[in-house]
C-alpha positions as CSV (number, residue, x, y, z in Angstrom):
1,M,82.3,96.7,-18.2
2,D,81.6,100.4,-18.1
3,K,85.0,102.0,-17.4
4,A,83.5,105.2,-16.0
5,S,81.5,103.4,-13.3
6,I,84.4,101.2,-12.3
7,I,86.8,104.2,-12.2
8,G,84.2,106.2,-10.2
9,L,83.8,103.4,-7.6
10,V,87.5,102.8,-7.2
11,L,88.5,106.4,-7.1
12,G,85.7,107.5,-4.7
13,F,86.2,104.8,-2.1
14,G,89.9,104.7,-2.7
15,A,90.2,108.5,-2.0
16,I,88.2,108.2,1.3
17,L,90.1,105.1,2.6
18,G,93.4,106.3,1.3
19,G,92.9,109.7,3.0
20,Q,92.1,107.9,6.3
21,V,95.4,105.8,6.1
22,L,97.5,108.9,5.1
23,E,96.2,110.7,8.2
24,G,97.6,107.9,10.3
25,G,94.2,106.3,11.0
26,S,93.1,102.7,10.6
27,I,90.6,101.5,8.0
28,F,89.2,99.2,10.7
29,S,88.3,102.3,12.8
30,I,85.6,103.3,10.4
31,M,84.2,99.8,10.1
32,Q,81.3,99.7,12.6
33,I,78.7,97.0,12.2
34,T,76.2,98.9,14.4
35,A,76.5,102.1,12.4
36,G,76.1,100.1,9.2
37,I,72.9,98.4,10.4
38,I,71.5,101.8,11.5
39,V,72.3,103.6,8.3
40,F,71.7,101.0,5.6
41,G,68.9,99.2,7.4
42,G,67.1,102.5,8.1
43,T,67.7,103.8,4.6
44,F,66.4,100.7,2.8
45,G,63.5,100.5,5.3
46,A,62.5,104.0,4.3
47,V,62.8,103.1,0.6
48,F,60.6,100.0,0.9
49,L,58.1,102.2,2.7
50,S,58.1,104.8,-0.1
51,Y,57.9,102.5,-3.2
52,P,56.3,99.3,-4.2
53,Y,58.2,96.1,-3.5
54,N,58.6,95.1,-7.1
55,S,59.9,98.5,-8.0
56,V,62.6,98.4,-5.3
57,I,63.7,94.9,-6.2
58,G,63.8,96.0,-9.9
59,A,66.0,99.0,-9.0
60,F,68.5,96.8,-7.3
61,K,68.6,94.5,-10.3
62,D,69.2,97.6,-12.6
63,I,72.5,98.3,-10.8
64,R,74.0,95.6,-13.1
65,A,73.1,97.8,-16.1
66,I,75.3,100.7,-15.0
67,L,78.3,98.4,-14.6
68,K,78.1,97.3,-18.2
69,E,78.3,99.2,-21.5
70,P,75.0,99.4,-23.4
71,T,74.4,96.4,-25.6
72,H,72.7,98.3,-28.5
73,D,75.0,100.0,-31.0
74,P,73.2,103.0,-32.5
75,L,75.3,103.0,-35.6
76,K,74.4,99.4,-36.3
77,I,70.7,100.2,-35.9
78,I,71.1,103.1,-38.3
79,E,72.8,100.8,-40.8
80,Q,70.0,98.3,-40.3
81,I,67.2,100.8,-40.9
82,T,69.0,102.2,-43.9
83,R,69.3,98.7,-45.4
84,Y,65.6,98.3,-44.8
85,A,64.9,101.6,-46.6
86,N,67.0,100.5,-49.6
87,K,65.2,97.2,-49.8
88,A,61.7,98.7,-49.4
89,R,62.5,101.3,-52.1
90,K,63.6,98.6,-54.6
91,E,61.2,95.7,-53.7
92,G,58.4,97.4,-51.9
93,I,57.6,97.6,-48.2
94,L,56.1,94.1,-48.1
95,S,59.6,92.7,-48.8
96,L,60.6,93.6,-45.3
97,E,58.2,91.0,-43.8
98,K,60.9,88.3,-43.8
99,E,63.3,90.6,-42.0
100,I,61.1,91.2,-39.0
101,K,61.7,87.7,-37.4
102,N,65.5,88.5,-37.3
103,I,65.1,91.8,-35.5
104,E,66.4,91.8,-31.9
105,D,65.0,95.2,-30.8
106,Q,61.3,94.7,-29.9
107,L,60.3,98.3,-30.7
108,L,61.9,98.2,-34.1
109,A,60.2,94.9,-34.9
110,K,56.8,96.2,-33.7
111,A,57.0,99.5,-35.6
112,L,58.3,97.7,-38.8
113,T,55.5,95.2,-38.5
114,M,52.9,98.0,-38.4
115,A,54.6,99.6,-41.5
116,V,54.5,96.2,-43.4
117,D,50.8,95.8,-42.5
118,G,50.1,99.0,-44.3
119,I,49.3,101.2,-41.3
120,E,49.5,104.9,-42.1
121,P,52.8,106.5,-40.9
122,H,51.0,109.1,-38.7
123,I,49.2,106.3,-36.9
124,I,52.4,104.4,-36.4
125,R,54.0,107.5,-34.9
126,E,51.0,108.1,-32.6
127,A,51.0,104.5,-31.4
128,I,54.7,104.2,-30.7
129,E,54.9,107.7,-29.1
130,T,52.2,106.6,-26.6
131,E,54.2,103.5,-25.8
132,L,57.4,105.6,-25.4
133,E,55.7,108.0,-23.1
134,Y,54.9,105.2,-20.6
135,M,58.2,103.5,-21.2
136,D,59.9,106.8,-20.2
137,E,57.8,107.2,-17.1
138,Y,58.3,103.6,-15.9
139,G,62.0,103.7,-16.9
140,K,62.7,106.6,-14.4
141,M,61.5,104.6,-11.4
142,S,64.9,103.0,-10.6
143,S,66.7,106.3,-10.6
144,K,64.0,107.9,-8.4
145,I,64.4,105.1,-5.9
146,F,68.2,105.6,-5.6
147,K,67.7,109.3,-5.5
148,A,65.3,108.8,-2.6
149,A,67.9,106.6,-0.8
150,G,70.4,109.4,-1.3
151,G,68.1,111.8,0.4
152,Y,67.3,109.4,3.3
153,S,70.8,108.1,4.2
154,P,72.4,111.4,5.5
155,T,69.4,111.9,7.8
156,I,69.5,108.3,9.0
157,G,73.2,108.9,9.6
158,I,72.5,111.8,11.8
159,L,69.9,109.7,13.6
160,G,72.6,107.1,14.2
161,A,74.9,109.8,15.5
162,V,72.3,110.9,18.0
163,L,71.7,107.3,19.1
164,G,75.4,106.9,19.7
165,L,75.6,110.1,21.8
166,I,72.6,108.9,23.8
167,H,74.6,105.7,24.5
168,V,77.6,107.9,25.6
169,M,75.4,110.0,27.9
170,E,74.0,106.8,29.5
171,N,77.4,105.5,30.3
172,L,79.3,108.6,31.5
173,S,80.1,106.7,34.7
174,D,81.7,103.9,32.8
175,P,84.6,105.3,30.7
176,S,85.2,101.9,29.0
177,K,81.9,102.2,27.1
178,L,82.3,105.8,26.0
179,G,84.6,105.0,23.0
180,S,82.2,102.6,21.3
181,G,79.3,105.0,21.6
182,I,81.3,108.0,20.2
183,A,82.6,105.7,17.4
184,V,79.1,104.7,16.4
185,A,78.0,108.4,16.5
186,F,80.7,109.6,14.1
187,V,80.9,106.6,11.8
188,A,77.1,106.6,11.3
189,T,77.4,110.1,10.0
190,V,80.2,109.1,7.7
191,Y,78.2,106.1,6.4
192,G,75.1,108.2,5.8
193,V,76.8,111.1,4.0
194,G,79.3,108.7,2.2
195,A,76.6,106.3,1.0
196,A,74.5,109.2,-0.4
197,N,77.3,110.9,-2.3
198,L,79.4,108.0,-3.3
199,L,76.8,105.4,-4.1
200,F,73.1,106.3,-4.1
201,L,73.1,109.7,-5.9
202,P,75.8,108.7,-8.4
203,I,73.9,105.5,-9.2
204,A,70.7,107.5,-9.7
205,T,72.4,109.9,-12.0
206,K,74.0,107.1,-14.1
207,M,70.6,105.4,-14.4
208,E,69.0,108.7,-15.5
209,V,71.7,109.2,-18.2
210,R,71.5,105.6,-19.4
211,H,67.7,105.8,-19.5
212,R,67.8,109.0,-21.5
213,H,70.2,107.5,-24.0
214,Q,67.9,104.5,-24.3
215,M,64.9,106.8,-25.0
216,I,66.8,108.7,-27.6
217,L,67.6,105.4,-29.3
218,K,63.9,104.5,-29.3
219,E,62.9,107.9,-30.7
220,M,65.5,107.4,-33.4
221,I,64.1,104.0,-34.3
222,L,60.6,105.5,-34.6
223,E,61.8,108.3,-36.8
224,G,63.6,105.8,-39.0
225,V,60.6,103.4,-39.4
226,V,58.2,106.3,-40.2
227,A,60.7,107.5,-42.8
228,V,60.9,104.0,-44.4
229,S,57.1,103.7,-44.5
230,T,56.8,107.0,-46.3
231,G,59.5,106.0,-48.9
232,E,62.1,108.6,-48.1
233,N,65.5,108.5,-49.7
234,P,67.7,106.0,-47.8
235,R,70.7,108.4,-47.7
236,L,68.4,111.2,-46.3
237,I,67.1,108.7,-43.7
238,E,70.7,107.8,-42.6
239,E,71.6,111.5,-42.2
240,K,68.4,112.2,-40.3
241,L,69.0,109.3,-37.9
242,R,72.7,110.3,-37.3
243,A,71.4,113.7,-36.0
244,F,70.2,111.8,-32.9
245,L,73.8,110.8,-32.0
246,P,76.5,112.7,-30.2
247,E,79.4,114.1,-32.2
248,F,81.9,111.4,-31.2
249,Q,79.6,108.7,-32.5
250,N,78.8,110.5,-35.7
251,N,82.5,110.6,-36.4
252,K,82.6,106.8,-36.5
253,K,81.8,104.9,-39.7
254,T,79.6,101.9,-39.9
255,D,80.8,98.8,-41.7
256,R,79.0,98.6,-45.0
257,P,78.6,95.3,-46.9
C-alpha cells in the first residue's frame, strides 16, 4: 500500500471529523443523505456529461493504482538493461532474442525486439517516441476527470445550499421543518468543498505524479534500448539511465549477480 495516500486520507478526514467532535458537535450532524445525493450525484452527472463513459469508468478503476506502490522497480530495470548490454557486447545483439520472451514490460520487449531485428536505432527512437506521445496523452485522462470533478463539486455544493434555503423559505410557517432545510444547506456546501479538496483534486494530483513517473520510466527504457542497439559501453549505459532517477533512488544499490 502507498503510505502517503493512506496517511493523507486518514489525516484529512480525521482532522475534519476530529475538529467537529472537539468543538462539541456530533459527527452525525454532518451526515446528510440528501446533501450527499445532491453533491455527489450532481458532480458525477456532470463528469459523465463531460467525458466518454469508458474514460470515466477507467478513471474510477485507476483509483486503485494510487493506493498501491508502483510495481516496477527502476533500479531492477536498469540492472536488466545493463545485463542485456553486456550480453550484446560479448555475444552480439542477436543473442538477446531468447531474453525477450521473459521480459514483463511490454515497451521494453517491443523496443528490444526491434533492436534484435536489426532496425536502425534512430528509427527505433522515432517509433517508440510516437507511441509514448499518445501514451502520455491518454494516460492523463483519469487525472483530468478527477480534476474536473474537483471543479464541479464546490459549485454543486452551493447549488445544494440554495435548494436547502429554498426549502427553508417554503416552510417558514412550520418551524419543525426549518432545521432539516438549514442542515442540508450547510452540509451540502461542506460536502462540495470537502470532496473537492480532500478527494477529487488530491486524487487528480497523485494520478498526475504517478503518470509522470511512469512516463519517465518509459523514456529511460527507450534510451537504454537505443544505447544497447548502438553498442555503447554497459557501464556508461547504466550511468546514463541512473540520471533519470531521483537522488534518493540513485543512492540505492542494485543486487548484482
